[in-house]
PDB file of N, CA, C and O in Angstrom:
ATOM      1  N   MET A   1      97.850  89.515  92.152  1.00  0.00           N
ATOM      2  CA  MET A   1      97.570  89.565  93.572  1.00  0.00           C
ATOM      3  C   MET A   1      98.192  90.826  94.147  1.00  0.00           C
ATOM      4  O   MET A   1      99.391  91.053  93.979  1.00  0.00           O
ATOM      5  N   ASN A   2      97.412  91.638  94.811  1.00  0.00           N
ATOM      6  CA  ASN A   2      97.910  92.863  95.413  1.00  0.00           C
ATOM      7  C   ASN A   2      98.248  92.603  96.870  1.00  0.00           C
ATOM      8  O   ASN A   2      97.401  92.164  97.648  1.00  0.00           O
ATOM      9  N   GLU A   3      99.472  92.874  97.226  1.00  0.00           N
ATOM     10  CA  GLU A   3      99.890  92.729  98.610  1.00  0.00           C
ATOM     11  C   GLU A   3     100.288  94.095  99.131  1.00  0.00           C
ATOM     12  O   GLU A   3     100.878  94.899  98.409  1.00  0.00           O
ATOM     13  N   ARG A   4      99.965  94.351 100.381  1.00  0.00           N
ATOM     14  CA  ARG A   4     100.380  95.605 100.987  1.00  0.00           C
ATOM     15  C   ARG A   4     101.837  95.495 101.379  1.00  0.00           C
ATOM     16  O   ARG A   4     102.271  94.486 101.936  1.00  0.00           O
ATOM     17  N   THR A   5     102.580  96.531 101.087  1.00  0.00           N
ATOM     18  CA  THR A   5     103.976  96.559 101.463  1.00  0.00           C
ATOM     19  C   THR A   5     104.246  97.818 102.269  1.00  0.00           C
ATOM     20  O   THR A   5     103.557  98.827 102.116  1.00  0.00           O
ATOM     21  N   GLU A   6     105.225  97.752 103.106  1.00  0.00           N
ATOM     22  CA  GLU A   6     105.633  98.901 103.882  1.00  0.00           C
ATOM     23  C   GLU A   6     106.299  99.915 102.954  1.00  0.00           C
ATOM     24  O   GLU A   6     107.065  99.522 102.075  1.00  0.00           O
ATOM     25  N   PRO A   7     106.024 101.217 103.128  1.00  0.00           N
ATOM     26  CA  PRO A   7     106.726 102.208 102.314  1.00  0.00           C
ATOM     27  C   PRO A   7     108.196 102.236 102.694  1.00  0.00           C
ATOM     28  O   PRO A   7     108.567 101.923 103.826  1.00  0.00           O
ATOM     29  N   ASP A   8     109.036 102.620 101.722  1.00  0.00           N
ATOM     30  CA  ASP A   8     110.454 102.669 102.048  1.00  0.00           C
ATOM     31  C   ASP A   8     110.729 103.812 103.010  1.00  0.00           C
ATOM     32  O   ASP A   8     109.892 104.697 103.186  1.00  0.00           O
ATOM     33  N   LYS A   9     111.886 103.796 103.625  1.00  0.00           N
ATOM     34  CA  LYS A   9     112.223 104.736 104.678  1.00  0.00           C
ATOM     35  C   LYS A   9     112.345 106.172 104.183  1.00  0.00           C
ATOM     36  O   LYS A   9     112.304 107.098 104.993  1.00  0.00           O
ATOM     37  N   SER A  10     112.493 106.385 102.883  1.00  0.00           N
ATOM     38  CA  SER A  10     112.687 107.734 102.369  1.00  0.00           C
ATOM     39  C   SER A  10     111.393 108.520 102.284  1.00  0.00           C
ATOM     40  O   SER A  10     111.429 109.718 102.003  1.00  0.00           O
ATOM     41  N   SER A  11     110.240 107.882 102.520  1.00  0.00           N
ATOM     42  CA  SER A  11     108.927 108.532 102.524  1.00  0.00           C
ATOM     43  C   SER A  11     108.583 109.169 101.188  1.00  0.00           C
ATOM     44  O   SER A  11     107.864 110.168 101.147  1.00  0.00           O
ATOM     45  N   ARG A  12     109.082 108.609 100.100  1.00  0.00           N
ATOM     46  CA  ARG A  12     108.746 109.123  98.785  1.00  0.00           C
ATOM     47  C   ARG A  12     107.529 108.369  98.267  1.00  0.00           C
ATOM     48  O   ARG A  12     107.442 107.148  98.401  1.00  0.00           O
ATOM     49  N   VAL A  13     106.597 109.098  97.678  1.00  0.00           N
ATOM     50  CA  VAL A  13     105.370 108.513  97.166  1.00  0.00           C
ATOM     51  C   VAL A  13     105.340 108.729  95.654  1.00  0.00           C
ATOM     52  O   VAL A  13     105.526 109.851  95.183  1.00  0.00           O
ATOM     53  N   SER A  14     105.107 107.666  94.897  1.00  0.00           N
ATOM     54  CA  SER A  14     105.062 107.829  93.446  1.00  0.00           C
ATOM     55  C   SER A  14     103.728 108.421  93.023  1.00  0.00           C
ATOM     56  O   SER A  14     102.705 108.204  93.671  1.00  0.00           O
ATOM     57  N   ARG A  15     103.752 109.161  91.944  1.00  0.00           N
ATOM     58  CA  ARG A  15     102.534 109.763  91.410  1.00  0.00           C
ATOM     59  C   ARG A  15     101.537 108.681  91.035  1.00  0.00           C
ATOM     60  O   ARG A  15     100.341 108.829  91.283  1.00  0.00           O
ATOM     61  N   ARG A  16     102.017 107.589  90.438  1.00  0.00           N
ATOM     62  CA  ARG A  16     101.122 106.502  90.036  1.00  0.00           C
ATOM     63  C   ARG A  16     100.413 105.908  91.247  1.00  0.00           C
ATOM     64  O   ARG A  16      99.227 105.589  91.166  1.00  0.00           O
ATOM     65  N   SER A  17     101.112 105.756  92.364  1.00  0.00           N
ATOM     66  CA  SER A  17     100.487 105.225  93.582  1.00  0.00           C
ATOM     67  C   SER A  17      99.381 106.148  94.069  1.00  0.00           C
ATOM     68  O   SER A  17      98.304 105.689  94.450  1.00  0.00           O
ATOM     69  N   ILE A  18      99.648 107.449  94.056  1.00  0.00           N
ATOM     70  CA  ILE A  18      98.656 108.410  94.519  1.00  0.00           C
ATOM     71  C   ILE A  18      97.446 108.394  93.591  1.00  0.00           C
ATOM     72  O   ILE A  18      96.307 108.401  94.057  1.00  0.00           O
ATOM     73  N   LEU A  19      97.688 108.373  92.282  1.00  0.00           N
ATOM     74  CA  LEU A  19      96.581 108.345  91.331  1.00  0.00           C
ATOM     75  C   LEU A  19      95.736 107.095  91.532  1.00  0.00           C
ATOM     76  O   LEU A  19      94.510 107.160  91.452  1.00  0.00           O
ATOM     77  N   GLY A  20      96.373 105.962  91.789  1.00  0.00           N
ATOM     78  CA  GLY A  20      95.633 104.725  92.022  1.00  0.00           C
ATOM     79  C   GLY A  20      94.789 104.797  93.274  1.00  0.00           C
ATOM     80  O   GLY A  20      93.658 104.311  93.297  1.00  0.00           O
ATOM     81  N   MET A  21      95.338 105.406  94.325  1.00  0.00           N
ATOM     82  CA  MET A  21      94.590 105.530  95.571  1.00  0.00           C
ATOM     83  C   MET A  21      93.397 106.461  95.379  1.00  0.00           C
ATOM     84  O   MET A  21      92.302 106.178  95.865  1.00  0.00           O
ATOM     85  N   VAL A  22      93.606 107.567  94.673  1.00  0.00           N
ATOM     86  CA  VAL A  22      92.534 108.524  94.446  1.00  0.00           C
ATOM     87  C   VAL A  22      91.452 107.908  93.572  1.00  0.00           C
ATOM     88  O   VAL A  22      90.264 108.106  93.826  1.00  0.00           O
ATOM     89  N   ALA A  23      91.853 107.155  92.536  1.00  0.00           N
ATOM     90  CA  ALA A  23      90.883 106.545  91.630  1.00  0.00           C
ATOM     91  C   ALA A  23      90.101 105.418  92.307  1.00  0.00           C
ATOM     92  O   ALA A  23      89.017 105.054  91.852  1.00  0.00           O
ATOM     93  N   GLY A  24      90.639 104.876  93.373  1.00  0.00           N
ATOM     94  CA  GLY A  24      90.009 103.740  94.035  1.00  0.00           C
ATOM     95  C   GLY A  24      88.791 104.078  94.867  1.00  0.00           C
ATOM     96  O   GLY A  24      88.087 103.164  95.295  1.00  0.00           O
ATOM     97  N   GLY A  25      88.511 105.324  95.113  1.00  0.00           N
ATOM     98  CA  GLY A  25      87.355 105.657  95.929  1.00  0.00           C
ATOM     99  C   GLY A  25      87.148 107.145  96.024  1.00  0.00           C
ATOM    100  O   GLY A  25      87.819 107.926  95.349  1.00  0.00           O
ATOM    101  N   VAL A  26      86.225 107.528  96.858  1.00  0.00           N
ATOM    102  CA  VAL A  26      85.922 108.942  97.045  1.00  0.00           C
ATOM    103  C   VAL A  26      87.056 109.574  97.835  1.00  0.00           C
ATOM    104  O   VAL A  26      87.523 109.004  98.821  1.00  0.00           O
ATOM    105  N   VAL A  27      87.492 110.729  97.412  1.00  0.00           N
ATOM    106  CA  VAL A  27      88.538 111.453  98.116  1.00  0.00           C
ATOM    107  C   VAL A  27      87.883 112.200  99.263  1.00  0.00           C
ATOM    108  O   VAL A  27      86.898 112.914  99.074  1.00  0.00           O
ATOM    109  N   MET A  28      88.438 112.029 100.445  1.00  0.00           N
ATOM    110  CA  MET A  28      87.883 112.669 101.628  1.00  0.00           C
ATOM    111  C   MET A  28      88.793 113.809 102.059  1.00  0.00           C
ATOM    112  O   MET A  28      90.016 113.682 102.014  1.00  0.00           O
ATOM    113  N   GLY A  29      88.207 114.906 102.470  1.00  0.00           N
ATOM    114  CA  GLY A  29      88.970 116.039 102.966  1.00  0.00           C
ATOM    115  C   GLY A  29      89.391 115.818 104.409  1.00  0.00           C
ATOM    116  O   GLY A  29      88.986 114.846 105.047  1.00  0.00           O
ATOM    117  N   SER A  30      90.207 116.731 104.912  1.00  0.00           N
ATOM    118  CA  SER A  30      90.704 116.587 106.282  1.00  0.00           C
ATOM    119  C   SER A  30      89.573 116.693 107.310  1.00  0.00           C
ATOM    120  O   SER A  30      89.745 116.276 108.455  1.00  0.00           O
ATOM    121  N   THR A  31      88.424 117.244 106.919  1.00  0.00           N
ATOM    122  CA  THR A  31      87.291 117.329 107.837  1.00  0.00           C
ATOM    123  C   THR A  31      86.418 116.086 107.767  1.00  0.00           C
ATOM    124  O   THR A  31      85.474 115.955 108.547  1.00  0.00           O
ATOM    125  N   GLY A  32      86.715 115.170 106.847  1.00  0.00           N
ATOM    126  CA  GLY A  32      85.931 113.962 106.692  1.00  0.00           C
ATOM    127  C   GLY A  32      84.845 114.089 105.649  1.00  0.00           C
ATOM    128  O   GLY A  32      84.140 113.119 105.368  1.00  0.00           O
ATOM    129  N   ALA A  33      84.695 115.279 105.063  1.00  0.00           N
ATOM    130  CA  ALA A  33      83.671 115.487 104.032  1.00  0.00           C
ATOM    131  C   ALA A  33      84.229 115.093 102.672  1.00  0.00           C
ATOM    132  O   ALA A  33      85.418 115.267 102.403  1.00  0.00           O
ATOM    133  N   ALA A  34      83.366 114.563 101.820  1.00  0.00           N
ATOM    134  CA  ALA A  34      83.793 114.212 100.467  1.00  0.00           C
ATOM    135  C   ALA A  34      84.133 115.492  99.721  1.00  0.00           C
ATOM    136  O   ALA A  34      83.406 116.482  99.798  1.00  0.00           O
ATOM    137  N   LEU A  35      85.249 115.459  98.998  1.00  0.00           N
ATOM    138  CA  LEU A  35      85.676 116.621  98.232  1.00  0.00           C
ATOM    139  C   LEU A  35      85.147 116.529  96.812  1.00  0.00           C
ATOM    140  O   LEU A  35      85.222 115.477  96.177  1.00  0.00           O
ATOM    141  N   THR A  36      84.624 117.609  96.331  1.00  0.00           N
ATOM    142  CA  THR A  36      84.188 117.666  94.942  1.00  0.00           C
ATOM    143  C   THR A  36      84.742 118.932  94.325  1.00  0.00           C
ATOM    144  O   THR A  36      84.836 119.966  94.986  1.00  0.00           O
ATOM    145  N   ALA A  37      85.105 118.850  93.073  1.00  0.00           N
ATOM    146  CA  ALA A  37      85.632 120.010  92.373  1.00  0.00           C
ATOM    147  C   ALA A  37      84.516 120.645  91.573  1.00  0.00           C
ATOM    148  O   ALA A  37      83.786 119.962  90.855  1.00  0.00           O
ATOM    149  N   SER A  38      84.386 121.953  91.697  1.00  0.00           N
ATOM    150  CA  SER A  38      83.417 122.651  90.874  1.00  0.00           C
ATOM    151  C   SER A  38      83.980 122.744  89.459  1.00  0.00           C
ATOM    152  O   SER A  38      85.168 122.507  89.240  1.00  0.00           O
ATOM    153  N   THR A  39      83.136 123.082  88.517  1.00  0.00           N
ATOM    154  CA  THR A  39      83.588 123.214  87.132  1.00  0.00           C
ATOM    155  C   THR A  39      84.713 124.227  87.041  1.00  0.00           C
ATOM    156  O   THR A  39      85.693 124.004  86.330  1.00  0.00           O
ATOM    157  N   ALA A  40      84.584 125.347  87.758  1.00  0.00           N
ATOM    158  CA  ALA A  40      85.606 126.385  87.697  1.00  0.00           C
ATOM    159  C   ALA A  40      86.929 125.922  88.297  1.00  0.00           C
ATOM    160  O   ALA A  40      87.986 126.211  87.738  1.00  0.00           O
ATOM    161  N   SER A  41      86.893 125.212  89.420  1.00  0.00           N
ATOM    162  CA  SER A  41      88.144 124.808  90.064  1.00  0.00           C
ATOM    163  C   SER A  41      88.789 123.602  89.389  1.00  0.00           C
ATOM    164  O   SER A  41      89.965 123.322  89.617  1.00  0.00           O
ATOM    165  N   ALA A  42      88.029 122.887  88.560  1.00  0.00           N
ATOM    166  CA  ALA A  42      88.591 121.738  87.859  1.00  0.00           C
ATOM    167  C   ALA A  42      89.481 122.168  86.704  1.00  0.00           C
ATOM    168  O   ALA A  42      90.245 121.366  86.168  1.00  0.00           O
ATOM    169  N   HIS A  43      89.380 123.413  86.330  1.00  0.00           N
ATOM    170  CA  HIS A  43      90.196 123.940  85.245  1.00  0.00           C
ATOM    171  C   HIS A  43      91.213 124.897  85.818  1.00  0.00           C
ATOM    172  O   HIS A  43      91.234 125.143  87.024  1.00  0.00           O
ATOM    173  N   GLY A  44      92.035 125.425  84.981  1.00  0.00           N
ATOM    174  CA  GLY A  44      93.036 126.379  85.442  1.00  0.00           C
ATOM    175  C   GLY A  44      94.385 125.991  84.897  1.00  0.00           C
ATOM    176  O   GLY A  44      94.542 124.981  84.211  1.00  0.00           O
ATOM    177  N   ASP A  45      95.345 126.811  85.217  1.00  0.00           N
ATOM    178  CA  ASP A  45      96.697 126.589  84.722  1.00  0.00           C
ATOM    179  C   ASP A  45      97.328 125.385  85.395  1.00  0.00           C
ATOM    180  O   ASP A  45      97.179 125.183  86.600  1.00  0.00           O
ATOM    181  N   ILE A  46      98.019 124.603  84.623  1.00  0.00           N
ATOM    182  CA  ILE A  46      98.748 123.453  85.158  1.00  0.00           C
ATOM    183  C   ILE A  46     100.042 123.960  85.775  1.00  0.00           C
ATOM    184  O   ILE A  46     100.736 124.800  85.202  1.00  0.00           O
ATOM    185  N   VAL A  47     100.352 123.437  86.951  1.00  0.00           N
ATOM    186  CA  VAL A  47     101.515 123.865  87.725  1.00  0.00           C
ATOM    187  C   VAL A  47     102.399 122.663  87.990  1.00  0.00           C
ATOM    188  O   VAL A  47     101.903 121.552  88.179  1.00  0.00           O
ATOM    189  N   GLU A  48     103.709 122.877  88.005  1.00  0.00           N
ATOM    190  CA  GLU A  48     104.652 121.795  88.304  1.00  0.00           C
ATOM    191  C   GLU A  48     104.855 121.698  89.810  1.00  0.00           C
ATOM    192  O   GLU A  48     105.099 122.698  90.484  1.00  0.00           O
ATOM    193  N   TYR A  49     104.749 120.471  90.325  1.00  0.00           N
ATOM    194  CA  TYR A  49     104.946 120.199  91.753  1.00  0.00           C
ATOM    195  C   TYR A  49     105.970 119.081  91.901  1.00  0.00           C
ATOM    196  O   TYR A  49     106.010 118.154  91.091  1.00  0.00           O
ATOM    197  N   ASP A  50     106.796 119.174  92.939  1.00  0.00           N
ATOM    198  CA  ASP A  50     107.763 118.105  93.206  1.00  0.00           C
ATOM    199  C   ASP A  50     107.366 117.283  94.427  1.00  0.00           C
ATOM    200  O   ASP A  50     108.089 116.370  94.826  1.00  0.00           O
ATOM    201  N   ALA A  51     106.221 117.603  95.019  1.00  0.00           N
ATOM    202  CA  ALA A  51     105.776 116.896  96.222  1.00  0.00           C
ATOM    203  C   ALA A  51     104.267 117.038  96.359  1.00  0.00           C
ATOM    204  O   ALA A  51     103.652 117.934  95.780  1.00  0.00           O
ATOM    205  N   ILE A  52     103.687 116.133  97.139  1.00  0.00           N
ATOM    206  CA  ILE A  52     102.290 116.228  97.525  1.00  0.00           C
ATOM    207  C   ILE A  52     102.252 116.016  99.031  1.00  0.00           C
ATOM    208  O   ILE A  52     102.682 114.975  99.528  1.00  0.00           O
ATOM    209  N   TRP A  53     101.747 116.986  99.745  1.00  0.00           N
ATOM    210  CA  TRP A  53     101.712 117.005 101.214  1.00  0.00           C
ATOM    211  C   TRP A  53     103.100 116.714 101.790  1.00  0.00           C
ATOM    212  O   TRP A  53     103.259 115.859 102.662  1.00  0.00           O
ATOM    213  N   ASN A  54     104.068 117.421 101.301  1.00  0.00           N
ATOM    214  CA  ASN A  54     105.475 117.314 101.718  1.00  0.00           C
ATOM    215  C   ASN A  54     106.091 115.946 101.445  1.00  0.00           C
ATOM    216  O   ASN A  54     107.148 115.627 101.989  1.00  0.00           O
ATOM    217  N   GLN A  55     105.445 115.139 100.612  1.00  0.00           N
ATOM    218  CA  GLN A  55     106.001 113.844 100.211  1.00  0.00           C
ATOM    219  C   GLN A  55     106.544 113.987  98.799  1.00  0.00           C
ATOM    220  O   GLN A  55     105.784 114.211  97.856  1.00  0.00           O
ATOM    221  N   ARG A  56     107.848 113.859  98.653  1.00  0.00           N
ATOM    222  CA  ARG A  56     108.460 113.989  97.328  1.00  0.00           C
ATOM    223  C   ARG A  56     107.907 112.916  96.403  1.00  0.00           C
ATOM    224  O   ARG A  56     107.670 111.785  96.826  1.00  0.00           O
ATOM    225  N   THR A  57     107.705 113.269  95.150  1.00  0.00           N
ATOM    226  CA  THR A  57     107.207 112.321  94.162  1.00  0.00           C
ATOM    227  C   THR A  57     108.381 111.747  93.376  1.00  0.00           C
ATOM    228  O   THR A  57     109.399 112.408  93.176  1.00  0.00           O
ATOM    229  N   VAL A  58     108.216 110.515  92.941  1.00  0.00           N
ATOM    230  CA  VAL A  58     109.258 109.828  92.190  1.00  0.00           C
ATOM    231  C   VAL A  58     108.681 109.301  90.882  1.00  0.00           C
ATOM    232  O   VAL A  58     107.489 109.013  90.778  1.00  0.00           O
ATOM    233  N   TYR A  59     109.551 109.182  89.896  1.00  0.00           N
ATOM    234  CA  TYR A  59     109.165 108.542  88.652  1.00  0.00           C
ATOM    235  C   TYR A  59     109.279 107.048  88.883  1.00  0.00           C
ATOM    236  O   TYR A  59     110.371 106.540  89.142  1.00  0.00           O
ATOM    237  N   GLU A  60     108.158 106.337  88.792  1.00  0.00           N
ATOM    238  CA  GLU A  60     108.125 104.920  89.170  1.00  0.00           C
ATOM    239  C   GLU A  60     109.066 104.066  88.324  1.00  0.00           C
ATOM    240  O   GLU A  60     109.630 103.088  88.815  1.00  0.00           O
ATOM    241  N   GLY A  61     109.238 104.434  87.051  1.00  0.00           N
ATOM    242  CA  GLY A  61     110.084 103.640  86.157  1.00  0.00           C
ATOM    243  C   GLY A  61     111.539 103.575  86.592  1.00  0.00           C
ATOM    244  O   GLY A  61     112.204 102.559  86.387  1.00  0.00           O
ATOM    245  N   THR A  62     112.045 104.669  87.200  1.00  0.00           N
ATOM    246  CA  THR A  62     113.447 104.710  87.598  1.00  0.00           C
ATOM    247  C   THR A  62     113.644 104.821  89.103  1.00  0.00           C
ATOM    248  O   THR A  62     114.718 104.505  89.615  1.00  0.00           O
ATOM    249  N   GLY A  63     112.618 105.265  89.810  1.00  0.00           N
ATOM    250  CA  GLY A  63     112.748 105.489  91.246  1.00  0.00           C
ATOM    251  C   GLY A  63     113.397 106.819  91.573  1.00  0.00           C
ATOM    252  O   GLY A  63     113.651 107.109  92.742  1.00  0.00           O
ATOM    253  N   ASN A  64     113.675 107.646  90.549  1.00  0.00           N
ATOM    254  CA  ASN A  64     114.305 108.946  90.772  1.00  0.00           C
ATOM    255  C   ASN A  64     113.273 109.985  91.189  1.00  0.00           C
ATOM    256  O   ASN A  64     112.125 109.948  90.746  1.00  0.00           O
ATOM    257  N   LEU A  65     113.697 110.917  92.052  1.00  0.00           N
ATOM    258  CA  LEU A  65     112.833 112.035  92.405  1.00  0.00           C
ATOM    259  C   LEU A  65     112.450 112.774  91.137  1.00  0.00           C
ATOM    260  O   LEU A  65     113.281 112.950  90.246  1.00  0.00           O
ATOM    261  N   ALA A  66     111.198 113.209  91.045  1.00  0.00           N
ATOM    262  CA  ALA A  66     110.730 113.889  89.848  1.00  0.00           C
ATOM    263  C   ALA A  66     109.621 114.861  90.193  1.00  0.00           C
ATOM    264  O   ALA A  66     108.931 114.711  91.202  1.00  0.00           O
ATOM    265  N   SER A  67     109.460 115.860  89.340  1.00  0.00           N
ATOM    266  CA  SER A  67     108.348 116.796  89.445  1.00  0.00           C
ATOM    267  C   SER A  67     107.335 116.439  88.375  1.00  0.00           C
ATOM    268  O   SER A  67     107.693 115.927  87.314  1.00  0.00           O
ATOM    269  N   PHE A  68     106.057 116.715  88.660  1.00  0.00           N
ATOM    270  CA  PHE A  68     104.990 116.420  87.716  1.00  0.00           C
ATOM    271  C   PHE A  68     104.046 117.603  87.641  1.00  0.00           C
ATOM    272  O   PHE A  68     103.957 118.406  88.570  1.00  0.00           O
ATOM    273  N   ASP A  69     103.347 117.697  86.530  1.00  0.00           N
ATOM    274  CA  ASP A  69     102.404 118.788  86.304  1.00  0.00           C
ATOM    275  C   ASP A  69     100.994 118.349  86.671  1.00  0.00           C
ATOM    276  O   ASP A  69     100.529 117.293  86.242  1.00  0.00           O
ATOM    277  N   TYR A  70     100.317 119.176  87.475  1.00  0.00           N
ATOM    278  CA  TYR A  70      98.955 118.908  87.900  1.00  0.00           C
ATOM    279  C   TYR A  70      98.147 120.199  87.807  1.00  0.00           C
ATOM    280  O   TYR A  70      98.705 121.295  87.847  1.00  0.00           O
ATOM    281  N   ARG A  71      96.848 120.062  87.685  1.00  0.00           N
ATOM    282  CA  ARG A  71      95.981 121.209  87.914  1.00  0.00           C
ATOM    283  C   ARG A  71      95.957 121.395  89.436  1.00  0.00           C
ATOM    284  O   ARG A  71      95.890 120.411  90.172  1.00  0.00           O
ATOM    285  N   PRO A  72      96.012 122.643  89.917  1.00  0.00           N
ATOM    286  CA  PRO A  72      96.046 122.862  91.372  1.00  0.00           C
ATOM    287  C   PRO A  72      94.903 122.190  92.124  1.00  0.00           C
ATOM    288  O   PRO A  72      95.111 121.703  93.236  1.00  0.00           O
ATOM    289  N   SER A  73      93.708 122.150  91.553  1.00  0.00           N
ATOM    290  CA  SER A  73      92.585 121.521  92.259  1.00  0.00           C
ATOM    291  C   SER A  73      92.826 120.027  92.464  1.00  0.00           C
ATOM    292  O   SER A  73      92.488 119.487  93.518  1.00  0.00           O
ATOM    293  N   PHE A  74      93.411 119.350  91.462  1.00  0.00           N
ATOM    294  CA  PHE A  74      93.698 117.926  91.610  1.00  0.00           C
ATOM    295  C   PHE A  74      94.823 117.714  92.620  1.00  0.00           C
ATOM    296  O   PHE A  74      94.754 116.805  93.447  1.00  0.00           O
ATOM    297  N   HIS A  75      95.845 118.541  92.553  1.00  0.00           N
ATOM    298  CA  HIS A  75      96.954 118.448  93.507  1.00  0.00           C
ATOM    299  C   HIS A  75      96.435 118.626  94.931  1.00  0.00           C
ATOM    300  O   HIS A  75      96.840 117.896  95.835  1.00  0.00           O
ATOM    301  N   ASP A  76      95.537 119.595  95.135  1.00  0.00           N
ATOM    302  CA  ASP A  76      94.971 119.829  96.465  1.00  0.00           C
ATOM    303  C   ASP A  76      94.157 118.631  96.944  1.00  0.00           C
ATOM    304  O   ASP A  76      94.195 118.296  98.128  1.00  0.00           O
ATOM    305  N   ARG A  77      93.422 117.981  96.043  1.00  0.00           N
ATOM    306  CA  ARG A  77      92.650 116.791  96.431  1.00  0.00           C
ATOM    307  C   ARG A  77      93.584 115.661  96.855  1.00  0.00           C
ATOM    308  O   ARG A  77      93.307 114.962  97.830  1.00  0.00           O
ATOM    309  N   CYS A  78      94.678 115.477  96.134  1.00  0.00           N
ATOM    310  CA  CYS A  78      95.652 114.442  96.513  1.00  0.00           C
ATOM    311  C   CYS A  78      96.263 114.764  97.869  1.00  0.00           C
ATOM    312  O   CYS A  78      96.415 113.876  98.708  1.00  0.00           O
ATOM    313  N   ARG A  79      96.616 116.035  98.090  1.00  0.00           N
ATOM    314  CA  ARG A  79      97.183 116.458  99.373  1.00  0.00           C
ATOM    315  C   ARG A  79      96.202 116.182 100.512  1.00  0.00           C
ATOM    316  O   ARG A  79      96.583 115.630 101.544  1.00  0.00           O
ATOM    317  N   ASP A  80      94.935 116.570 100.322  1.00  0.00           N
ATOM    318  CA  ASP A  80      93.939 116.355 101.371  1.00  0.00           C
ATOM    319  C   ASP A  80      93.728 114.870 101.651  1.00  0.00           C
ATOM    320  O   ASP A  80      93.533 114.474 102.800  1.00  0.00           O
ATOM    321  N   TRP A  81      93.769 114.045 100.595  1.00  0.00           N
ATOM    322  CA  TRP A  81      93.596 112.608 100.793  1.00  0.00           C
ATOM    323  C   TRP A  81      94.763 112.037 101.594  1.00  0.00           C
ATOM    324  O   TRP A  81      94.549 111.257 102.522  1.00  0.00           O
ATOM    325  N   LEU A  82      95.986 112.413 101.250  1.00  0.00           N
ATOM    326  CA  LEU A  82      97.145 111.914 102.001  1.00  0.00           C
ATOM    327  C   LEU A  82      97.078 112.340 103.459  1.00  0.00           C
ATOM    328  O   LEU A  82      97.400 111.558 104.354  1.00  0.00           O
ATOM    329  N   GLN A  83      96.663 113.576 103.697  1.00  0.00           N
ATOM    330  CA  GLN A  83      96.545 114.051 105.075  1.00  0.00           C
ATOM    331  C   GLN A  83      95.467 113.261 105.817  1.00  0.00           C
ATOM    332  O   GLN A  83      95.679 112.859 106.961  1.00  0.00           O
ATOM    333  N   PHE A  84      94.327 113.035 105.191  1.00  0.00           N
ATOM    334  CA  PHE A  84      93.263 112.245 105.811  1.00  0.00           C
ATOM    335  C   PHE A  84      93.746 110.834 106.119  1.00  0.00           C
ATOM    336  O   PHE A  84      93.508 110.312 107.208  1.00  0.00           O
ATOM    337  N   TRP A  85      94.428 110.220 105.149  1.00  0.00           N
ATOM    338  CA  TRP A  85      94.942 108.861 105.293  1.00  0.00           C
ATOM    339  C   TRP A  85      95.911 108.771 106.470  1.00  0.00           C
ATOM    340  O   TRP A  85      95.850 107.826 107.257  1.00  0.00           O
ATOM    341  N   ALA A  86      96.801 109.753 106.588  1.00  0.00           N
ATOM    342  CA  ALA A  86      97.786 109.743 107.673  1.00  0.00           C
ATOM    343  C   ALA A  86      97.140 109.992 109.034  1.00  0.00           C
ATOM    344  O   ALA A  86      97.608 109.473 110.048  1.00  0.00           O
ATOM    345  N   ASN A  87      96.070 110.782 109.060  1.00  0.00           N
ATOM    346  CA  ASN A  87      95.418 111.124 110.329  1.00  0.00           C
ATOM    347  C   ASN A  87      94.398 110.085 110.792  1.00  0.00           C
ATOM    348  O   ASN A  87      93.868 110.187 111.899  1.00  0.00           O
ATOM    349  N   ASN A  88      94.122 109.092 109.956  1.00  0.00           N
ATOM    350  CA  ASN A  88      93.127 108.065 110.287  1.00  0.00           C
ATOM    351  C   ASN A  88      93.735 106.685 110.102  1.00  0.00           C
ATOM    352  O   ASN A  88      93.409 105.983 109.144  1.00  0.00           O
ATOM    353  N   PRO A  89      94.619 106.292 111.016  1.00  0.00           N
ATOM    354  CA  PRO A  89      95.300 105.007 110.840  1.00  0.00           C
ATOM    355  C   PRO A  89      94.330 103.835 110.814  1.00  0.00           C
ATOM    356  O   PRO A  89      93.329 103.799 111.530  1.00  0.00           O
ATOM    357  N   GLY A  90      94.670 102.889 109.966  1.00  0.00           N
ATOM    358  CA  GLY A  90      93.840 101.696 109.870  1.00  0.00           C
ATOM    359  C   GLY A  90      94.659 100.528 109.362  1.00  0.00           C
ATOM    360  O   GLY A  90      94.273  99.884 108.387  1.00  0.00           O
ATOM    361  N   GLY A  91      95.778 100.243 110.002  1.00  0.00           N
ATOM    362  CA  GLY A  91      96.608  99.140 109.592  1.00  0.00           C
ATOM    363  C   GLY A  91      97.664  99.513 108.559  1.00  0.00           C
ATOM    364  O   GLY A  91      98.197  98.641 107.872  1.00  0.00           O
ATOM    365  N   HIS A  92      97.965 100.780 108.447  1.00  0.00           N
ATOM    366  CA  HIS A  92      98.989 101.222 107.504  1.00  0.00           C
ATOM    367  C   HIS A  92     100.020 102.069 108.265  1.00  0.00           C
ATOM    368  O   HIS A  92      99.818 102.447 109.419  1.00  0.00           O
ATOM    369  N   VAL A  93     101.103 102.345 107.588  1.00  0.00           N
ATOM    370  CA  VAL A  93     102.132 103.214 108.151  1.00  0.00           C
ATOM    371  C   VAL A  93     101.859 104.605 107.619  1.00  0.00           C
ATOM    372  O   VAL A  93     101.919 104.801 106.406  1.00  0.00           O
ATOM    373  N   PRO A  94     101.556 105.600 108.480  1.00  0.00           N
ATOM    374  CA  PRO A  94     101.232 106.933 107.982  1.00  0.00           C
ATOM    375  C   PRO A  94     102.430 107.612 107.322  1.00  0.00           C
ATOM    376  O   PRO A  94     103.581 107.366 107.681  1.00  0.00           O
ATOM    377  N   ALA A  95     102.130 108.469 106.353  1.00  0.00           N
ATOM    378  CA  ALA A  95     103.179 109.262 105.707  1.00  0.00           C
ATOM    379  C   ALA A  95     103.782 110.190 106.741  1.00  0.00           C
ATOM    380  O   ALA A  95     103.072 110.692 107.612  1.00  0.00           O
ATOM    381  N   THR A  96     105.072 110.424 106.657  1.00  0.00           N
ATOM    382  CA  THR A  96     105.737 111.322 107.604  1.00  0.00           C
ATOM    383  C   THR A  96     106.387 112.468 106.893  1.00  0.00           C
ATOM    384  O   THR A  96     106.995 113.326 107.533  1.00  0.00           O
TER     385      THR A  96
END
């Protein structure tokens, strides 16, 4: 049973949570348009990030702050989704 819970006060978002949200539906950009990655932008060098849209990422197993490697196009899609989610409230607490 999935229950919605309030995010903790530290505003940290786990990578697994973001991946689950992205996998659950179409990722929408800040303009409301569906985002799609071209073949060229889906590839590229993997970069280490410690946050997505200024939200620090944590390793879910320990709860410790952690950095993760993403392709920039995927990282940008996650960032745009979080921004869209925060700007379109619908019964959730927006990321701060």
